[in-house]
C-alpha positions in Angstrom: 28.9 -1.1 15.9 27.8 2.4 15.1 24.7 3.5 13.3 23.6 1.4 10.3 23.9 2.3 6.7 20.9 1.3 4.5 20.6 0.5 0.8 17.1 0.5 -0.7 16.7 -1.3 -4.0 13.7 0.4 -5.5 11.2 -0.9 -8.0 10.6 2.4 -9.8 12.6 4.6 -12.1 10.6 7.7 -11.9 11.8 9.5 -8.7 8.4 11.0 -7.9 6.8 7.6 -7.7 8.7 6.6 -4.6 9.7 9.9 -3.1 7.6 9.5 0.0 8.8 6.0 0.8 12.5 6.9 0.2 12.1 10.2 2.2 10.9 8.1 5.1 14.3 6.4 5.3 16.2 9.6 4.6 14.5 11.3 7.6 16.0 8.7 9.8 19.4 10.1 9.0 18.3 13.6 10.1 17.0 12.2 13.4 20.3 10.4 14.0 18.8 6.9 13.9 20.7 5.6 10.8 24.1 6.7 9.4 23.4 6.8 5.7 21.0 5.9 2.9 21.8 4.8 -0.7 19.3 3.9 -3.4 19.3 2.0 -6.7 16.5 0.8 -8.9 16.0 -2.8 -10.1 13.6 -1.6 -12.8 15.2 -1.1 -16.3 14.7 2.4 -17.7 14.0 3.1 -21.3 17.6 3.0 -22.5 18.9 0.4 -20.1 19.1 -3.3 -20.8 18.2 -5.9 -18.2 21.8 -6.8 -17.9 22.8 -3.2 -17.3 20.2 -2.8 -14.6 21.4 -6.0 -12.9 25.0 -4.8 -13.0 24.0 -1.4 -11.5 22.3 -3.2 -8.6 25.1 -5.7 -8.2 27.8 -3.0 -8.1 25.9 -1.2 -5.3 25.4 -4.4 -3.3 29.1 -5.4 -3.8 30.3 -2.0 -2.4 29.8 -3.5 1.1 29.0 0.0 2.4 25.6 -1.0 3.7 24.6 -2.9 6.8 21.0 -3.4 5.8 19.6 -3.9 2.4 15.9 -3.4 1.6 14.4 -4.5 -1.7 11.0 -3.3 -2.9 8.7 -5.8 -4.8 11.3 -7.6 -7.0 8.7 -9.0 -9.4 10.8 -10.6 -12.1 14.2 -9.3 -11.0 16.8 -10.5 -11.6 16.4 -12.2 -15.0 18.2 -15.4 -14.2 19.0 -17.5 -11.2 22.7 -17.2 -11.9 22.4 -13.4 -11.5 20.5 -13.9 -8.2 23.3 -16.2 -7.0 25.7 -13.3 -7.6 23.6 -11.0 -5.6 23.3 -13.5 -2.8 27.0 -13.9 -2.7 27.5 -10.1 -2.6 25.0 -9.8 0.2 27.0 -12.2 2.4 25.6 -12.3 5.9 24.1 -8.8 5.9 20.4 -8.2 6.8 18.0 -8.3 3.9 14.5 -6.9 4.2 11.9 -7.5 1.5 8.8 -5.2 1.1 6.1 -6.7 -1.1 3.5 -4.1 -2.0 1.1 -6.2 -4.0 -1.3 -9.0 -3.1 -0.7 -12.4 -4.7 -2.8 -15.5 -5.1 -5.5 -16.7 -7.4 -5.2 -15.1 -10.8 -1.8 -13.6 -9.9 0.7 -16.3 -9.0 4.0 -15.4 -7.2 7.0 -15.4 -9.5 10.1 -17.6 -9.4 12.2 -14.5 -8.5 10.0 -13.8 -5.5 10.7 -17.3 -4.2 14.4 -16.7 -4.5 14.2 -13.5 -2.5 11.8 -15.2 0.0 14.5 -17.8 0.8 17.2 -15.2 1.3 15.2 -12.4 3.2 15.5 -12.1 6.9 12.0 -10.6 7.1 9.3 -10.2 4.4 6.9 -7.3 4.9 3.5 -8.0 3.3 0.5 -5.8 2.8 -1.7 -8.9 3.3 -2.4 -10.8 6.5 -2.2 -14.5 7.6 -3.2 -16.1 4.2 -0.6 -14.1 2.4 2.0 -14.8 5.1 1.4 -18.6 4.8 1.6 -18.4 1.0 5.0 -16.7 1.3 6.3 -19.1 3.9 5.3 -22.1 1.8 7.4 -20.5 -0.9 10.4 -20.1 1.4 9.9 -17.0 3.5 11.3 -17.4 7.1 9.4 -14.6 8.8 6.6 -12.3 7.6 5.4 -9.1 9.1 2.2 -7.3 8.1 2.6 -3.7 6.8 -0.3 -1.5 5.6 -0.1 0.7 2.5 0.9 4.3 3.3 0.3 7.6 1.6 3.0 9.9 0.2 3.6 12.6 2.8 5.6 14.7 0.3 2.9 14.9 -2.4 0.2 15.4 0.2 2.2 17.7 2.6 -0.4 20.5 2.1 -3.3 18.0 2.7 -1.7 16.9 6.0 -1.6 20.5 7.2 -5.1 21.5 5.9 -8.1 19.5 6.7 -11.2 19.1 4.4 -13.7 21.9 4.0 -17.4 21.3 4.7 -19.4 19.8 1.8 -23.0 19.2 1.1 -24.8 17.3 -1.7 -24.9 13.7 -2.7 -21.7 13.1 -4.7 -19.9 9.8 -4.2 -16.4 9.3 -5.5 -15.0 5.9 -6.5 -11.4 5.4 -7.7 -10.4 2.0 -9.0 -9.7 0.1 -12.2 -12.1 -2.4 -13.8 -10.3 -5.7 -14.5 -13.6 -7.5 -15.2 -13.9 -6.3 -18.7 -15.5 -9.7 -19.6 -17.5 -10.4 -16.4 -16.7 -13.8 -14.8 -14.0 -14.4 -17.3 -11.3 -11.7 -16.8 -10.1 -10.0 -13.6 -9.0 -10.9 -10.1 -11.0 -12.0 -7.1 -13.1 -9.0 -6.2 -13.3 -7.6 -9.8 -16.9 -8.7 -10.2 -17.8 -7.2 -6.8 -16.2 -3.9 -7.8 -18.2 -3.8 -11.0 -21.3 -4.7 -9.1 -20.8 -1.8 -6.7 -20.2 0.7 -9.5 -23.4 -0.5 -11.3 -25.4 -0.1 -8.1 -24.1 3.4 -7.5 -24.6 4.4 -11.2 -28.3 3.2 -11.1 -29.1 5.0 -7.9 -30.8 8.3 -8.8 -30.6 9.6 -5.3 -26.8 10.2 -5.6 -24.2 11.4 -8.1 -21.3 9.1 -8.9 -17.9 10.3 -9.9 -15.8 7.4 -11.1 -12.1 7.3 -12.0 -10.0 4.5 -13.3 -9.2 2.6 -16.5 -11.0 -0.3 -18.0 -14.6 0.8 -17.5 -17.3 0.7 -20.2 -17.4 3.9 -22.3 -19.1 6.8 -20.5 -18.8 5.2 -17.0 -15.4 6.7 -15.9 -13.7 10.0 -16.1 -10.5 8.1 -16.9 -7.3 7.6 -15.1 -6.4 10.0 -12.3 -3.0 11.1 -11.2 -2.0 10.0 -7.7 -1.5 13.6 -6.6 -5.0 14.6 -7.8 -6.9 11.9 -5.9 -7.5 13.8 -2.7 -8.8 16.9 -4.6 -11.4 14.7 -6.3 -12.2 12.8 -3.1 -12.8 16.1 -1.3 -15.3 17.2 -4.1 -17.5 14.3 -2.9 -19.3 13.8 0.4 -18.5 10.1 0.7 -16.0 7.8 -1.0 -16.6 4.1 -1.7 -14.5 1.1 -2.8 -14.6 -2.6 -3.3 -11.2 -4.3 -3.0 -9.6 -7.0 -5.1 -8.9 -10.1 -2.9 -11.9 -9.3 -0.6 -11.3 -12.5 1.5 -7.6 -11.7 2.2 -7.2 -11.1 5.9 -6.2 -7.7 7.1 -5.7 -6.3 3.6 -6.4 -2.7 2.6 -5.7 -1.3 -0.8 -3.4 1.6 -1.4 -6.6 3.7 -1.6 -7.3 3.3 2.1 -4.8 5.6 3.6 -5.4 8.2 0.9 -9.1 8.1 1.3 -8.9 8.6 5.1 -6.4 11.4 4.7 -8.8 13.1 2.3 -11.2 13.6 5.2 -14.4 12.1 3.9 -16.3 9.1 5.2 -15.0 6.0 3.4 -17.0 2.8 2.8 -15.0 -0.2 1.8 -14.6 -4.0 2.0 -14.7 -5.8 5.3 -11.8 -8.2 5.2 -11.3 -11.0 7.8 -9.4 -9.6 10.8 -9.0 -5.8 10.5 -8.8 -5.2 14.2 -5.8 -2.8 13.6 -8.0 -0.5 11.6 -9.9 2.5 13.1 -13.6 2.3 13.5 -16.8 4.0 12.3 -16.2 6.9 14.8 -13.5 8.2 12.5 -15.5 7.6 9.4 -14.2 4.2 8.2 -17.1 1.8 7.3 -16.3 -1.8 6.4 -19.0 -3.9 4.7 -19.2 -7.5 3.6 -20.8 -7.1 0.2 -21.1 -4.5 -2.6 -24.8 -4.3 -1.8 -24.1 -3.4 1.8 -21.5 -0.9 0.7 -24.1 0.8 -1.4 -26.6 0.7 1.5 -24.1 2.3 3.8 -23.3 5.0 1.3 -27.0 5.9 1.0 -27.3 5.9 4.8 -24.4 8.3 5.2 -25.8 10.6 2.5 -29.1 10.7 4.5 -27.3 12.1 7.5 -27.0 15.8 8.4 -23.9 17.0 6.4 -22.5 18.3 9.7 -22.2 14.8 10.9 -20.5 13.5 7.8 -18.2 16.5 7.9 -17.1 15.6 11.4 -16.5 12.0 10.4 -14.2 13.3 7.7 -12.3 15.5 10.1 -11.8 12.6 12.4 -10.6 10.4 9.5 -8.1 13.1 8.4 -6.9 13.6 12.0 -6.3 9.9 12.5 -4.5 9.3 9.1 -2.1 12.2 9.1 1.3 11.4 10.7 0.1 7.8 11.3 0.1 6.0 8.0 2.5 7.8 5.7 5.8 6.8 4.2 7.6 8.2 7.3 5.9 5.7 9.5 6.3 2.9 7.0 10.1 3.2 6.8 10.4 3.6 10.6 8.4 0.5 11.1 10.5 -1.6 8.7 13.8 -0.6 10.2 12.7 -0.7 13.8 12.2 -4.4 13.4 15.9 -5.0 13.1 17.7 -1.8 14.4 17.4 -0.9 18.1 18.4 2.7 17.3 15.2 3.2 15.2 12.2 4.2 17.4 9.0 2.4 16.4 6.1 4.4 14.9 2.9 5.2 16.8 1.4 2.2 18.5 -1.9 3.0 16.8 -2.0 1.3 14.4 1.5 -0.2 14.1 1.7 -2.1 17.4 -1.7 -3.5 16.7 -0.9 -5.1 13.3 -1.4 -8.9 13.1 1.5 -11.3 13.1 4.4 -11.5 12.7 4.5 -15.1 11.4 7.5 -17.4 11.4 10.4 -17.7 13.9 10.2 -15.5 17.0 6.5 -14.9 16.6 4.2 -15.5 19.6 
């Protein structure tokens, strides 16, 4: 058998939303590690019906040109089990890899469609650790591998090349939505903690908070921020802070983590169980077990000589670039099933927890 051909079933219609992830696979053609790449979206566009979208995906799978099929976060695709059976028949015995980019659990139950794909997938790639893997295996997954969120190396190509400039002052940047609009009634696990952290930072007169994201009370947030603008805003601050949803989920890190490290500022965030694969405080990543301790750590960092926090940020930028981008993510996924694809850097990819299921240690 020659080099493999790969089909990626995307979960976005807007090309720019997934450019980095898709480009990671495309680069493997340039390096001679896969033969070809094809893509199709399972997300209906404005003018397309659910049936038309399903037909487009089915036609691409039925073409039989692809040795490996990768599906991104299917959500509620396809609409019916009959449609899924058609897809399953078209797949035949080919390898199916499933990337799930969201955490699931209390307040956000997995969908019936996810269970269908779990049963068929050869490997499920999850951004959560053991608890998420066990949830997926209970729903039918055979083998689960951990995979961290990655940043888009296309949108942040200039950021990769140019490290952060020195900064002084006491500005703290927080990027995140508020789902606890009615505290203790709405939201996900961690929503109340995030609100608590933001309140603590807002009331601290020794610092200046710059908050972005929807759902916050009037006057709290500067509003939504475009993905490609996040690093510019993070670099305007001296420290960035965060409190994750699902704070008790092992080895989880939000999609903000890789971006915050690439920005090149000390980042203070949730201490999840596990996390041994993550870099340490020497590169400017600080993990704390409560919103109060996140706030305390932020204040401690702001009390340091700016030269020290600048160096932490430079270390964070140096660690993140070319380690946790879409290039490495695609390489990691395909290297699990294709011997021709070289695995990404051992740090952090070889240190990830799991895998869980057959063949795991």
